[in-house]
C-alpha positions in Angstrom: -8.5 -7.2 14.2 -9.2 -4.0 16.2 -7.1 -1.0 15.6 -5.1 0.7 18.4 -5.0 4.5 17.8 -3.2 7.0 19.9 -3.8 10.8 19.9 -5.2 12.2 16.7 -5.1 15.8 15.5 -7.2 16.9 12.5 -6.4 20.3 11.0 -8.9 20.2 8.2 -10.8 17.8 6.0 -12.0 19.0 2.6 -15.5 18.3 1.1 -14.3 15.1 -0.6 -12.1 13.9 2.2 -12.6 10.8 4.3 -11.5 10.5 7.9 -11.8 7.0 9.4 -10.4 5.4 12.6 -10.6 1.7 13.0 -11.2 -1.3 10.8 -12.5 -0.7 7.3 -13.2 -2.9 4.3 -13.2 -0.3 1.6 -13.2 3.5 1.4 -14.4 4.9 -1.9 -14.1 8.6 -2.9 -17.2 10.7 -3.6 -15.3 13.3 -5.8 -12.1 13.4 -7.8 -10.0 16.3 -9.2 -7.3 16.7 -11.7 -4.6 19.4 -11.2 -2.2 20.7 -13.8 0.8 22.8 -12.6 4.2 23.6 -14.0 7.6 22.9 -12.6 8.1 24.2 -9.1 4.4 25.0 -8.5 3.9 23.1 -5.3 7.2 23.7 -3.6 6.8 25.0 0.0 9.3 25.9 2.7 11.7 28.5 3.8 14.5 29.8 1.6 13.7 27.9 -1.6 15.9 28.6 -4.6 14.2 27.1 -7.7 15.7 27.5 -11.1 13.3 26.3 -13.9 14.9 27.4 -17.2 11.9 26.2 -19.2 8.7 24.8 -18.0 5.9 23.3 -20.2 2.8 21.7 -18.7 1.0 19.3 -21.1 -2.8 19.4 -20.4 -3.7 17.1 -23.4 -5.7 14.2 -22.0 -6.8 11.6 -24.5 -8.9 9.3 -22.3 -12.5 10.2 -21.6 -12.7 9.3 -17.8 -9.8 9.1 -15.4 -11.4 8.4 -12.0 -14.9 7.1 -12.2 -16.9 7.5 -8.9 -20.3 6.4 -10.2 -21.8 4.1 -7.6 -19.7 5.4 -4.7 -22.6 6.7 -2.7 
């Protein structure tokens, strides 16, 4: 089934990003990343009031591999 797409604006695409318009069976990532951040780290906007009395970010990761991308070439 064909896709009907209107206007598209692309601000930026990172090195591991995928941009595709139309029909697709599967899109597989070429890279993965894991980000650790404390409470209120990714808040954006005007006039934010954030009150974090105590923030603790646990970075202990027991498994060996989270997102395998072997073979996605």
